[in-house]
N, C-alpha and C positions, 0 to 999 in steps of 0.2 A: 587529559584524555584518560578513559578508563579501558583497560584490557583484561577480558575474561579469557580464560585458557582451560581447556579440557586435558583429560589424560592422552588424547590421541592426537595433539598438537594442533588443534583447531583454536583459532583465535577469534574474537569478536571485539572490535575497538569501538569505542563510543565518545562523543563530546557532547558538552551541555547546550551547544548553541544548535538549536532545532530539534534538540534530543536525537541527534544524528548518529547513525551507523556508518563509520568511515571506512571499516574493513571487516570482511569476513574471510579469513585467511585460511586457506586449506593446505596441509602439508602435501609435499610432493617429494617422491623418493630421489634422493641425491640431487634435489634442486631447492632453491627458495620457495617459501610459501607463495601461493597464488590468491590474489585477492580476488574474490569472485563477484564483489559489488564494486560499482564506480565510487572511488573516494579519494580525499586529498590529505596529505600528511600535515598541512598548515591550516589555520583557520582563514587565512585571507581570501581562498577562493570562495568559501561559504560566504563570507560578508559582502562579496561581489556579486552573490545570486547563484553560485553552483546549485544545481538542482537536486542532488541525489542524496538518498538515505535518510531525509528528515522526516519528522512526524509531521502528517498535514491534518489542519484543522483550523477553525472549529468544524468547518464543512469541506470535506474532501469532494472533489468533482465540482460538477457545475450546478449553479442556481440560475434559472432563466430570468433575465430581465433584472438580476441582482435585488429581487425583492420577493416577499412572501408574507403571509398572514398567520397569525395565531390568534384564534378566536376573532375578535372584532379590530385587532390591532395589526396595521401594516407595517413591516420593517424594510428598511432600504439598507443593503450592504454594498461593500466595496465593488465596483465595476472594475474588473482587471483583465477581462478578456472580452473585448468588444463591448457590446452592452450588457454582458454577463458577469456573473461572479464565478471564480474558480479557486480552489484549494485554500480557502480560508481568507483570501484577500491578499494585499501587497506584502504584508508580513506574515499573517496567518499564525501558525505555530512553528513555522519552518525557520523564520528569521527573528526569533526571540532567545533569550538565554533562561534555560530551564535550570532548576537545582537539582542535584543528584544525591543520592544516598546509596552506599554499598550495603547490600543486604547479607546477613550472615551466610556462610558458605556451608551448604550441605554435602553429604558424601559424594554426590555425583553432580553437583550443580552449583553455579555461581550467578549471581544477579545484581544488577543495577536498577533503582527505581528513581525515575525523573518525574519532577512535578512542575507544573505551569498553572499559574491562576490568571486566567483571562477576565478582564474587567467587563463590567456592564458597558455596553456601546462600543466596544473593541470591533473595529471593522463593521460597525453597524449592527452587531448582534445583540439580543436582549440577554440579560441575565449574567451575574458573576457565575463563572464555570471554574472549577477546579479539576484538573487533569493529571493523571498519574499514566506513566507508561513504565513498566517493568520489563526490561530486556535480561533474558536469561540464556545460558548455555550450559547444556548438559553432556554427558559422557557418551549418549546417543548420537552425538553431533546435530542435535537439535537447537537452533536460534529460536526462541520463543518471545513473542510480544504480547503483553497483557496489558490492555488499556481499562481504565477506570475513568468515570466522570460523573461529577455531581454538579447541581445548579440551584440558584435561589429563585429563577424565574423560567418559565416554559421557554425552551431554544432547541434549534436545530443542532443535533451532533452527529458527526460522520468522520471518523478517524481512520486514518490509514498511513502506511509508510511508503516513501516514494524512492524505495532502493531499486537500482538498475543492475541486473545481473548479466554475467557473462562467464559461463563456465569453462571456456576454451583457454589453452595455454597461449595462444596466438590467434589473432584475427578477430572476425566479428562473430555474431550469434546466429547468423542466418540458418546455418546448418544444424543448430540445436532442434533435437526432435521434442515436440510439444504434445502433451494430452492434457485436455481441460474436460472435467466433469461437469458438462452443460449441454443440454439439449436445446435450449432457447437463449436468447439475448434481448436486450432492450435497444430497438432501431432509434436512430438519432438522425437530425436534420443536418444540413450543411455546416451549421455551427455547433455540432455535438451536443444539442439540447434533446434529450428523449422525446418521441413522439407520444409516448405513454402506451404504446402498444407493446406487445411481445411478439417475437417472430422465431421460427425454428431455424436452427443451424444447417438442416438438411440442404444438400446441394449447394452450399455456398462454402466461400473459403474461409468463413468462420467456424467450419465443423472440425473441431480436434478431439472428437470423441474416439478416435484411434490416432496413434502418433504420426506427426507431419513434421518435417523440418520447416521452422518458422517462416523461413523465405522462399518456400516452395512454390507458393501460389502467387508470388508478388505481381505476375501479369494476368491475374484473373479479373474478371469484368465487375466483380463485386466492388461497389464503391469504396475507395480508401483501404481495400483489403491488404494492400502491400505497405501500408502505415496502420496497422492494427491501433485502435482506439475505441475499444468496444467493452461495454459491461455486459459479461456473462452471468446469466441466471444460475447459480450453483444447484446441481441436483442433490436435493436433500439437505441444502443450506439454510441458514437462519436458526438453527435450532442448537443442536449440539455440535461438537467440532468434528467435521468430516474431511476426507480427501478431497482436494480440490482440483489440483493439478500435478502433473510430473514432467520434468524436463531432463532429457538425457543428451549429454554431450559426446558424440559419436568417437571423437578423436582421443579423448582421455579416459573416456568411461565413466566420468563424474555424473551423478543424478542428484537432483533436488526435487524433494516432494513438497507440496504446499498443503497444509491443514488449516481450515478456520471454521468458526461459527457464524461467520458473516453470510448474508445471503447472495452476495455479488463479489465477482472479482473482476477488475479492469485489466485487460491484456493491453499494453501500449508498447509500441516498437517505432516510435517516431523520432528516436534519438539514437545514433550510432554508438554511444557509449554503453548500451545494454538494453535489455528488454525489461519491463515491468509487470510483476503480477500484483495488484494492489487490491487486497481484500477490502471490501466495503459495502455499505448500503447503495442502493441505485442512486445514479446521478439525479439531481432535480426532484428528489422524492418528495419535497415539500409542496410540489404542485400537483401530485399524482396520488390521490388518497387510496388507490389499489396497490401502489408499491408499499413495502414494509416501512413503518413509520420511523422517522428519524427524530421525532419531538422527544426530548427529555424534560420531564417535569420534576418540580421540587419534591423532594422526598423519595424519588426513584434514583437508582443507580445504573448507569451506563457501563457495561463490562462486556469486553470481547477479546479473543485470543487467535493469534495467527501464529502458526509453526512453520519454519522453514527448515527441512530436514535433509543432511547431505549424506550421500553414500559415497565412500572413497574408494577409488580404484587400487 
């Protein structure tokens, strides 16, 4: 296990299995640290499939019918959610061992770089893909995830982290107040495969352009609104790093802000251990040419950054 710690007492803990964050510990006055992500202290739960905090790839979210074409070649990948593919397959990048390197400490930041080499045909994907994820923690209480990937054959790449957050001292996350910088989202069918259309959040339970408690509209008529599992199109996303979302926990005053250069973010609230804000390209983008492309070609480099920044009470 690797532990990064800043001058404010914030800790980030990592393991090589799944390049997993097991803890983001925030200091509390007169109390023990609070881990604001779901995590375990031993390896065993992760070996049994514990879902939290790991890197997701080679393709995060869903691929319809577990197949896609690049040029004239069709590829079939692992079917692991009904007839479809999700989160890179049965193992993906979350259930494999990465190699870790501690990077030199700077005056205000510490970092660990993890590497995984996915071979041609793994989970059905083409190309040998080398992936690096650098986790860093600085004295601004920012946890930064910097992803890099390169390939020797054209292949889809969509990477994220499956961290589950809960900023409360006790109880659930339903009263957390959420803001998402998004006017539109990508609607999906009953199996959560995108229709290919865009829809406005106006007048729906998906509208978080002003702060709302996450559980406030649980009885809204919007399909699955109480079990948010939706991809939001980040306003101004997909280019430089922009503010994506803010979560406020009213009981403690803790605040988490999310920043990314990814075009989308998946809000997921279907597990009581926490809520997810998974920065990503859009689900099933391999079948929708008008979505931002996820195809990485030889000679090109995949790079993306996500930041979770914490304000302490």
